[in-house]
KETOR-674240 format. One line per field, with one value per residue: residue number from 1; y negated, z, x negated of N, C-alpha, C in turn. Coordinates in nm, 2 decimals. Each point is the difference from the previous one (the first is absolute). Example, Ala and Ser with C-alpha at 12.3 -4.5 7.8 and 13.67 -1.06 7.14 Angstrom:
k = (1  2);
n.v = (0.57  -0.11);
n.w = (0.78  -0.07);
n.u = (-1.32  0.04);
ca.v = (-0.12  -0.11);
ca.w = (0.00  0.00);
ca.u = (0.09  -0.09);
c.v = (-0.12  -0.11);
c.w = (0.00  0.08);
c.u = (-0.09  0.08);
//
This chain:
k = (1  2  3  4  5  6  7  8  9  10  11  12  13  14  15  16  17  18  19  20  21  22  23  24  25  26  27  28  29  30  31  32  33  34  35  36  37  38  39  40  41  42  43  44  45  46  47  48  49  50  51  52  53  54  55  56  57  58  59  60  61  62  63  64  65  66  67  68  69  70  71  72  73  74  75  76  77  78  79  80  81  82  83  84  85  86  87  88  89  90  91  92  93  94  95);
n.v = (-3.41  -0.08  0.11  -0.09  -0.02  0.11  0.00  -0.09  0.03  0.14  -0.05  -0.10  0.13  0.07  -0.14  -0.02  0.13  -0.03  0.05  -0.14  0.07  -0.10  0.01  0.02  -0.10  0.10  -0.10  -0.03  0.10  -0.05  -0.01  0.05  -0.13  0.01  -0.13  0.06  -0.06  -0.08  -0.08  0.06  -0.04  -0.12  -0.01  0.03  -0.10  -0.10  0.02  0.03  -0.13  -0.05  0.04  -0.08  -0.11  0.09  0.10  0.06  -0.09  0.14  -0.11  -0.11  0.06  0.10  -0.12  -0.04  0.13  0.01  -0.14  0.04  0.06  -0.09  -0.05  -0.05  0.03  -0.14  -0.02  -0.15  -0.06  -0.08  0.10  0.10  -0.06  -0.07  0.11  0.00  -0.10  -0.02  0.13  -0.05  -0.07  0.07  0.06  -0.07  0.00  0.13  -0.02);
n.w = (6.38  0.01  0.02  0.09  -0.03  -0.02  0.12  0.05  -0.04  0.03  0.10  0.06  -0.02  0.05  0.11  -0.01  0.02  0.06  -0.11  -0.01  -0.03  -0.09  -0.02  -0.10  -0.06  -0.08  -0.04  -0.06  -0.06  -0.05  -0.10  -0.12  -0.11  -0.15  -0.05  -0.10  -0.05  -0.04  -0.01  0.08  0.06  -0.06  0.05  0.16  0.05  -0.05  0.10  0.08  -0.02  -0.01  0.08  0.01  -0.06  -0.13  -0.01  -0.02  -0.10  0.06  0.08  0.03  0.05  0.07  0.02  0.04  0.06  0.04  0.01  0.08  0.05  0.04  0.00  0.10  0.04  -0.03  0.00  0.00  -0.08  -0.04  0.06  -0.05  -0.07  0.01  0.04  -0.09  -0.06  0.04  -0.04  -0.13  -0.06  0.02  -0.05  -0.07  0.01  0.02  -0.11);
n.u = (-4.26  0.10  0.06  0.02  -0.13  -0.03  0.04  -0.06  -0.12  0.02  0.09  -0.08  -0.10  0.10  0.01  -0.15  -0.02  0.11  0.02  0.05  0.06  -0.04  0.12  -0.06  0.05  0.07  -0.07  0.11  -0.01  -0.07  0.08  -0.03  -0.02  0.08  -0.04  0.07  -0.07  0.09  -0.12  -0.02  0.11  -0.02  -0.13  0.05  0.10  -0.11  -0.06  0.10  0.06  -0.10  0.00  0.11  -0.07  0.04  -0.12  0.09  0.05  0.02  0.09  -0.12  -0.09  0.10  0.04  -0.11  -0.03  0.11  -0.06  -0.10  0.08  0.06  -0.11  0.06  -0.12  0.07  -0.13  0.07  -0.12  0.11  0.08  -0.05  -0.02  0.13  0.02  -0.07  0.04  0.12  -0.01  -0.05  0.08  0.06  -0.06  0.02  0.13  0.02  -0.12);
ca.v = (-0.05  0.05  0.08  -0.08  -0.08  0.11  0.02  -0.12  -0.05  0.10  -0.05  -0.16  0.03  0.05  -0.05  -0.08  0.08  0.03  -0.10  0.04  0.02  -0.11  0.05  -0.14  -0.01  -0.01  -0.09  0.04  0.01  -0.08  0.08  -0.02  -0.03  0.01  -0.06  0.00  -0.12  0.02  0.04  0.13  0.11  -0.01  0.06  0.15  0.07  -0.01  0.13  0.13  0.00  0.04  0.17  0.10  -0.01  0.08  -0.10  0.02  0.00  0.13  -0.04  -0.04  0.11  0.08  -0.09  -0.03  0.15  0.01  -0.09  0.04  0.16  0.01  -0.12  -0.12  -0.07  -0.09  -0.12  -0.08  -0.02  -0.13  0.01  0.04  -0.14  -0.08  0.07  0.02  -0.16  -0.02  0.05  -0.07  -0.13  0.05  0.03  -0.13  -0.13  0.07  0.00);
ca.w = (-0.02  0.08  -0.08  -0.02  -0.08  -0.12  -0.04  -0.02  -0.11  -0.11  0.01  -0.11  -0.15  -0.09  -0.04  -0.15  -0.13  -0.06  -0.12  -0.07  -0.15  -0.06  -0.12  -0.08  -0.06  -0.13  -0.08  -0.16  -0.10  -0.13  -0.11  -0.11  -0.06  -0.11  -0.09  -0.13  -0.08  -0.10  -0.13  0.01  -0.04  -0.14  -0.09  -0.01  -0.11  -0.11  0.00  -0.05  -0.15  -0.12  0.05  -0.06  -0.15  -0.02  -0.11  -0.16  0.03  -0.08  -0.08  -0.11  -0.09  -0.05  -0.08  -0.12  -0.06  -0.08  -0.10  -0.09  -0.06  -0.12  -0.08  0.02  0.08  -0.07  0.10  -0.08  0.02  0.08  0.14  0.03  -0.02  0.14  0.11  0.05  0.02  0.11  0.10  -0.01  0.07  0.16  0.04  -0.03  0.14  0.13  0.01);
ca.u = (0.13  0.13  0.10  0.12  -0.04  0.01  0.16  0.04  -0.05  0.09  0.12  -0.03  -0.02  0.12  0.09  -0.02  -0.04  0.12  0.03  0.14  0.00  0.10  0.00  -0.01  0.12  -0.08  0.02  0.04  -0.10  0.01  0.04  -0.05  0.11  -0.03  0.12  -0.03  0.06  0.08  -0.09  -0.07  0.14  0.04  -0.10  0.01  0.11  -0.04  -0.09  0.09  0.07  -0.09  -0.02  0.11  0.03  -0.07  -0.10  0.01  0.15  0.03  0.15  -0.02  -0.10  0.07  0.08  -0.10  -0.05  0.10  0.02  -0.13  0.01  0.13  -0.05  0.07  -0.06  -0.11  -0.06  -0.06  -0.11  0.01  0.03  -0.17  -0.11  0.04  -0.02  -0.14  -0.05  0.04  -0.12  -0.12  0.00  0.05  -0.14  -0.10  0.05  -0.03  -0.14);
c.v = (0.07  0.05  -0.11  -0.12  0.05  0.01  -0.15  -0.05  0.09  -0.07  -0.11  0.04  0.07  -0.07  -0.13  0.07  0.05  -0.10  0.05  -0.02  -0.07  0.06  -0.12  0.03  -0.04  -0.09  0.02  0.02  -0.07  0.09  -0.04  -0.04  -0.01  -0.06  -0.01  -0.15  0.03  0.02  0.13  0.09  -0.01  0.05  0.17  0.07  -0.03  0.14  0.12  -0.01  0.03  0.15  0.08  -0.01  0.07  -0.08  0.02  0.00  0.11  -0.02  -0.08  0.06  0.05  -0.04  -0.04  0.10  0.02  -0.07  0.02  0.14  -0.04  -0.12  -0.10  -0.10  -0.10  -0.15  -0.07  -0.02  -0.15  0.05  0.03  -0.10  -0.07  0.07  0.01  -0.12  0.01  0.08  -0.02  -0.15  0.04  0.08  -0.11  -0.08  0.08  0.00  -0.12);
c.w = (0.05  -0.10  0.00  -0.12  -0.15  -0.04  -0.05  -0.14  -0.12  0.01  -0.13  -0.14  -0.04  0.01  -0.13  -0.11  -0.06  -0.10  -0.05  -0.16  -0.07  -0.15  -0.12  -0.08  -0.15  -0.10  -0.14  -0.06  -0.15  -0.09  -0.10  -0.09  -0.14  -0.09  -0.13  -0.07  -0.14  -0.12  0.00  -0.02  -0.14  -0.07  -0.04  -0.10  -0.15  -0.06  0.00  -0.13  -0.09  0.03  -0.07  -0.13  -0.07  -0.12  -0.13  0.00  -0.13  -0.15  -0.12  -0.11  -0.09  -0.14  -0.12  -0.07  -0.11  -0.13  -0.10  -0.08  -0.11  -0.09  0.00  0.09  -0.05  0.07  -0.13  0.04  0.06  0.13  0.05  0.04  0.08  0.13  0.02  0.01  0.14  0.14  0.03  0.12  0.18  0.05  0.01  0.15  0.11  0.03  0.08);
c.u = (0.11  0.10  0.12  -0.01  0.01  0.18  0.06  -0.02  0.06  0.12  0.00  -0.01  0.11  0.09  0.00  -0.01  0.13  0.05  0.13  -0.01  0.11  0.01  0.02  0.14  -0.06  0.07  0.05  -0.11  0.03  0.03  -0.08  0.12  -0.08  0.08  -0.06  0.03  0.10  -0.07  -0.03  0.12  0.02  -0.09  0.02  0.12  -0.02  -0.10  0.08  0.06  -0.14  -0.03  0.10  0.02  -0.11  -0.10  0.04  0.17  0.05  0.10  -0.05  -0.09  0.08  0.09  -0.10  -0.04  0.14  0.03  -0.12  0.01  0.13  -0.05  0.07  -0.06  -0.12  0.01  -0.08  -0.12  -0.02  0.01  -0.13  -0.08  0.04  -0.03  -0.15  -0.05  0.05  -0.06  -0.14  0.00  0.03  -0.13  -0.11  0.02  -0.04  -0.16  -0.02);
//
């Protein structure tokens, strides 16, 4: 084999082996988006209001305690019966 041929092959190889690097353009990345429905916002507002409302209305309890202690707390039997009947009917409707 002749040396000239090796040099020529090496020259051809180095010319074709050169690779020009191309930088990729980065496409804009998609961003995540969250949308909360108006019903969900209303529900959250109601839930927050319920959480802030105390389970026991201390002012009402204290008022009734004072009336019981002083002997001025009187509830008519008719009012009690009407309330019981109303509660019973409401519970039957929900079944």
